[in-house]
C-alpha positions in Angstrom: -14.2 28.2 -28.9 -14.4 24.4 -29.1 -10.7 23.9 -29.3 -10.3 26.0 -26.1 -12.6 23.6 -24.3 -10.7 20.7 -25.6 -7.4 22.3 -24.5 -8.8 23.0 -21.1 -10.0 19.4 -20.8 -6.6 18.1 -21.8 -4.8 20.4 -19.3 -7.2 19.3 -16.6 -6.6 15.6 -17.3 -2.9 16.3 -17.5 -3.1 17.9 -14.1 -4.9 15.0 -12.6 -2.4 12.6 -14.2 0.6 14.4 -12.6 -1.4 14.6 -9.3 -1.5 10.8 -9.2 2.3 10.7 -9.5 2.6 13.1 -6.7 0.3 11.1 -4.5 2.2 7.9 -5.3 5.5 9.5 -4.6 4.2 11.1 -1.4 2.7 7.9 -0.1 5.8 5.8 -0.8 8.2 8.3 0.8 6.1 8.9 3.9 5.6 5.1 4.4 9.3 4.4 3.7 10.3 7.0 6.3 7.8 5.9 9.0 7.6 2.1 8.7 10.8 1.8 10.7 9.5 3.8 13.7 9.2 2.0 17.0 5.6 0.9 17.4 3.7 2.0 20.5 0.6 0.0 19.9 -0.4 -3.2 18.0 -2.1 -1.7 15.0 0.8 0.5 14.3 3.2 -2.5 14.6 1.0 -4.6 12.2 0.8 -1.7 9.8 4.6 -1.2 9.8 5.2 -4.9 9.3 2.7 -4.9 6.4 4.2 -1.8 4.8 7.6 -3.6 4.6 6.0 -6.0 2.0 4.8 -3.1 -0.2 6.7 -2.4 -3.4 7.7 1.2 -2.4 10.7 1.5 -4.7 8.5 0.4 -7.6 6.0 3.1 -6.5 8.7 5.7 -6.5 9.9 4.6 -9.9 6.3 4.7 -11.3 5.9 8.3 -9.9 9.1 9.4 -11.7 7.8 7.8 -14.9 4.5 9.7 -14.5 6.5 13.0 -14.0 8.5 12.3 -17.2 5.3 11.5 -19.1 3.8 14.7 -17.9 6.8 16.7 -19.1 6.4 15.1 -22.5 2.7 15.9 -22.6 3.3 19.7 -22.1 5.0 20.2 -25.5 2.3 18.0 -27.0 -0.4 20.3 -25.8 1.2 23.5 -27.1 2.9 22.4 -30.4 1.1 21.5 -33.6 3.2 18.4 -34.2 1.7 15.1 -33.4 5.0 13.4 -32.5 4.9 14.7 -28.9 1.3 13.6 -28.5 2.1 10.1 -29.8 5.1 9.8 -27.4 3.1 11.1 -24.5 0.3 8.6 -25.3 2.7 5.7 -25.2 4.3 6.9 -22.0 0.9 7.5 -20.3 -0.2 4.0 -21.4 3.1 2.5 -20.0 2.5 4.4 -16.7 -1.1 3.0 -16.5 0.1 -0.5 -17.1 2.8 -0.1 -14.4 0.3 1.3 -12.0 -2.1 -1.5 -12.7 0.7 -4.0 -12.0 1.4 -2.4 -8.6 -2.3 -2.6 -7.8 -2.6 -6.2 -8.8 0.5 -7.0 -6.7 -1.1 -5.4 -3.6 -4.4 -7.2 -4.4 -2.6 -10.5 -4.5 -1.1 -9.7 -1.0 -4.7 -9.8 0.4 -5.1 -13.4 -0.9 -2.2 -14.7 1.2 -2.3 -12.4 4.2 -3.0 -15.0 6.9 -0.3 -17.4 5.8 2.3 -14.7 5.0 1.8 -12.8 8.3 2.4 -16.1 10.2 6.0 -16.0 9.1 6.2 -12.3 10.0 4.8 -13.1 13.4 7.4 -15.8 14.1 10.2 -13.3 13.3 9.0 -10.6 15.7 10.4 -9.9 19.2 8.0 -10.8 22.1 7.4 -7.1 22.8 6.0 -6.6 19.3 3.9 -9.7 19.6 2.7 -8.4 22.9 1.6 -5.1 21.4 -0.4 -6.9 18.7 -2.0 -9.3 21.2 -3.1 -6.4 23.3 -4.5 -4.4 20.5 -6.3 -7.3 18.8 -7.4 -9.0 22.0 -5.9 -12.4 21.1 -3.3 -14.8 22.3 -0.7 -16.4 19.9 -1.1 -16.3 16.2 -3.2 -19.2 15.0 -4.1 -20.1 18.7 -2.5 -19.8 22.1 -0.1 -22.6 21.4 0.8 -22.1 17.7 3.0 -20.2 18.2 3.0 -19.9 21.9 1.5 -16.7 23.3 3.4 -13.9 25.0 2.3 -13.5 28.6 0.5 -10.2 29.2 -2.6 -8.8 31.0 -4.9 -10.7 28.6 -2.9 -13.9 28.3 -1.9 -14.4 31.9 -1.7 -18.2 31.9 -2.0 -21.1 29.4 -5.6 -21.6 30.6 -6.5 -18.0 30.2 -4.8 -17.8 26.8 -6.7 -21.0 25.6 -10.0 -19.1 26.1 -8.9 -16.3 23.7 -8.9 -16.4 20.0 -5.7 -16.4 18.0 -4.4 -13.2 16.4 -4.5 -14.6 12.8 -8.1 -13.6 12.0 -8.1 -10.0 13.5 -4.7 -9.2 12.1 -5.8 -10.6 8.7 -8.9 -8.5 8.8 -7.0 -5.3 9.8 -4.3 -6.0 7.2 -6.7 -6.6 4.4 -8.5 -3.4 5.2 -5.3 -1.4 5.0 -4.2 -3.1 1.7 -7.7 -2.8 0.2 -7.7 1.0 0.8 -4.3 1.3 -0.9 -4.9 -0.9 -3.9 -8.3 0.7 -4.5 -6.6 4.1 -4.6 -4.0 2.7 -7.0 -6.6 1.2 -9.3 -8.3 4.6 -9.2 -5.1 6.2 -10.3 -5.0 3.9 -13.4 -8.2 5.6 -14.5 -6.6 9.0 -14.5 
């Protein structure tokens, strides 16, 4: 009776493990396919630009490693030899370390968001900058002159733009929230 409970616990943990791989693969593929879409509002534009810095290919590779490790655990559960269990233990540990590295990479992105997004801001077309200015109620990136704001309903003139805050703080707050949600999920997957 006890071995059946242990087997059920192992099968449940194995299912959760492969579910983390499916979640990573699904997220990476969905983001990779949608981040190139034309943005219709500023938060979507900022999110798409942010996702371009994510290690999506590494996430896909990690998901594939998780699926391979899962396939190695299946014979380890059902055969009496310990070789399969040892191999699956090493593979699961490697997957956990790889997933942890992805989470740490994303966490480090939050430490440099303001400065890194400034370069991204400079590279954008005025219509993308306009979308972000409108959504985040700001003018320019650091302020209305650095870099210069894009004229829109909020930033109608240099005098009106000078009264508004720069976009760096609201975009950084938004970006860090998005990244925090993702890296927290990734760190949770390490526990599986």
